[in-house]
N, C-alpha and C positions, 0 to 999 in steps of 0.2 A: 506495499500501501503503499511504499516512505518517508513519508515527517511529514508529523505534523505537529503547529506552533502552540506553544501557548508561552505568553508574558513571554516574551522575546529567544525564547530558549527550542531549539529543539528539539526534538523524539524521533529516534526513528522506532514505527512505530513495530519490524517484526521482536523490538527487542523491548517492546511493553508486557507487561501481565497479563492472562490470560485476564481478571479481573480491569485493570484497565483499557484495558481491548475492546471488554463491556461497556466500560462506560465512552470510551472512545463516538464507538455504537451510536451509545441513548444520545451525549451530543451531538453528533449528526443529525440525526428524529428532532429534538428537541428544533435546529434552524430552520431545520425543512418545516415544520412544521410554523413557525414562525413564520416564513416566508407565505404560506399560507394563509395561518390570518393578517397576514400585514396584506397580501390583499383582499384580500374578503374586507378588511374593516374597510380600504382605497374601497373597494368597489359601493360596497355601505351610506360610506359621506360624500361618493356622486351621490348618489339616489333621494339623500338626506336634501342638499342642494336643488335637487331638480325640487324633487314638492315644497321645498320654503320655496323657488323661484315662482313656481305651480300658484299658492298658495297667494303670492304678494299682488301676482295677477289677477285672481281672484277676486282677492278682494278692490282691485285699484278698477276692478270693471261691476263690480259692483258699487261703490260707489258712487262713477259713473251716471247711473242710475237714475239716483239719487235729488240730484242736478238738475 
């Protein structure tokens, strides 16, 4: 697998213990999940902005009817 770097120190993956290798795998899973969640958050944030803008437009157009 090569090397991994933690706090600017490089470690050979093959030299790690089985427990350390398992933790590296869990870290990889965590990073993948964080990226997935960030993507979902970005989508929800955009949807939220669309709904806010739509509500503003609807409120503005209903206010024009009152004039």
